[in-house]
SELUM-119072 format. One record per atom (N, C-alpha, C): x, z, y; residue in three letters. Coordinates in steps of 0.05 Angstrom, whole numbers, padded with zeros to 5 digits, always signed. Each point is the difference from the previous one (the first is absolute). Last residue first. Example, Ala and Ser with C-alpha at 12.3 -4.5 7.8 and 13.67 -1.06 7.14 Angstrom:
2
+00257+00142-00045SER;+00016+00001+00024SER;-00015+00014+00022SER;+00006-00001-00115ALA;-00018+00000+00024ALA;+00018+00000+00024ALA;
//
This chain:
57
-00533+00833+00295SER;-00026+00018+00009SER;+00007+00024+00006SER;+00071-00093+00016GLU;-00005+00028-00010GLU;-00027+00018-00003GLU;+00020-00106+00002LYS;+00000+00012+00028LYS;-00013+00024-00030LYS;+00066-00093-00009LYS;-00031+00019-00001LYS;+00003+00027+00014LYS;+00041-00093-00001ASP;-00015+00011+00031ASP;-00018+00022-00019ASP;+00066-00067-00047ASN;+00014+00030+00012ASN;-00025+00009+00026ASN;-00025-00079-00038LYS;-00001+00015-00028LYS;+00024+00029+00008LYS;-00013-00077+00076GLY;-00024+00001-00014GLY;+00001+00023-00029GLY;+00078-00045+00021ASN;-00011+00027+00021ASN;-00032+00005-00005ASN;+00055-00054-00056ASN;+00004+00018-00004ASN;-00021+00018+00025ASN;+00003-00083+00011LYS;-00017-00003-00026LYS;-00001+00025-00002LYS;+00058-00023+00063SER;-00029+00006+00014SER;-00019+00001-00018SER;+00096-00021-00027GLU;-00007+00026+00005GLU;-00028+00001+00017GLU;+00025-00070-00050LYS;-00003+00019-00020LYS;-00013+00029+00024LYS;+00016-00083+00049LYS;-00024+00002-00025LYS;+00001+00019-00018LYS;+00080-00002+00046ILE;-00014+00001+00028ILE;-00040+00003-00014ILE;+00072-00038-00056LYS;+00009+00027+00016LYS;-00026+00015+00013LYS;+00005-00089-00022ARG;-00014+00010-00023ARG;+00005+00026+00006ARG;+00041-00046+00068CYS;-00030-00007-00006CYS;-00009+00012-00022CYS;+00090-00008+00004GLU;-00018+00017+00022GLU;-00025+00000+00001GLU;+00037-00051-00063PRO;+00008+00025-00009PRO;-00008+00023+00020PRO;-00045-00097-00002CYS;+00034+00008-00001CYS;-00003+00029-00007CYS;-00090-00052-00038ARG;+00014+00011+00027ARG;+00031+00007+00003ARG;-00053-00037-00089VAL;-00014-00011+00036VAL;+00006+00003+00018VAL;+00047+00007-00105PRO;-00003+00013+00030PRO;-00018-00016+00008PRO;-00004-00033-00093ASP;+00017-00004+00021ASP;-00009+00024+00019ASP;-00047+00027-00085PRO;+00002-00022+00010PRO;+00023-00001+00023PRO;+00004+00055-00105PHE;-00008+00000+00035PHE;-00003-00022+00007PHE;+00037+00030-00079ASN;-00026-00026+00002ASN;-00021+00005+00028ASN;+00092+00044-00040LYS;-00025+00023+00002LYS;-00028-00024+00007LYS;+00084-00032-00015GLY;-00005+00014-00015GLY;-00018+00017-00005GLY;+00021-00054+00071ALA;-00011-00016-00019ALA;-00011+00015-00019ALA;+00041+00039+00070TYR;-00031-00017+00007TYR;-00005-00008-00032TYR;+00083+00015+00017PHE;-00006+00022-00012PHE;-00030-00006+00004PHE;+00052-00070+00010GLU;+00003+00013-00028GLU;-00011+00027-00004GLU;+00009-00034+00094GLN;-00025-00025-00017GLN;+00002+00013-00039GLN;+00060+00046+00065GLU;-00015+00015+00004GLU;-00030-00030-00013GLU;+00091-00019+00000GLY;-00005+00026-00020GLY;-00028+00004+00003GLY;+00022-00063+00058ALA;+00001-00017-00034ALA;-00010+00022-00024ALA;-00030+00004+00106SER;+00032+00002-00009SER;-00009-00007-00039SER;-00048-00012+00093PHE;-00007+00003-00024PHE;+00021-00003-00021PHE;-00005+00007+00116VAL;+00018-00021-00024VAL;-00011+00022-00022VAL;-00059-00025+00109PHE;+00026+00025-00023PHE;+00009-00021-00030PHE;-00056-00022+00108GLU;+00011-00015-00031GLU;+00015+00025-00006GLU;-00080+00019+00064ASN;+00027-00015+00002ASN;+00006-00004-00035ASN;-00085+00021+00041GLY;+00008-00028+00002GLY;+00025-00006-00004GLY;-00064+00083-00003CYS;+00019-00005+00020CYS;+00015-00029+00005CYS;-00067+00017-00071ASP;-00010+00021+00021ASP;+00019-00004+00028ASP;+00007-00045-00088LYS;-00021-00011+00015LYS;-00009+00023+00027LYS;+00107-00036-00040CYS;-00024+00029-00002CYS;-00032-00015+00015CYS;+00082-00057-00048THR;-00013+00003+00023THR;-00023+00018-00010THR;+00092-00023-00048LEU;-00024+00004-00003LEU;-00012+00003+00021LEU;+00095-00040-00057ASN;-00019+00006+00029ASN;-00020+00001-00005ASN;+00067+00015-00086LYS;-00019-00008+00008LYS;-00007+00012+00032LYS;+00075-00007-00084ASP;-00006+00014+00024ASP;-00020-00019+00011ASP;+00019-00023-00107GLU;+00017+00006+00029GLU;-00021+00014+00024GLU;+00022-00002-00118MET;-00024+00001+00024MET;+00012-00001+00022MET;
//
């Protein structure tokens, strides 16, 4: 496998999907990423913020 340049669906920037990452994704039967690492981190943090906002009773 060779490194691939992909375009992030959120910010439009190109990012490298390395051969090692491709092998990992293929091994887990994951689709190719559609977001760059920075946007993936932002998406994950925003998703986790809703779970961490538990109020104590």
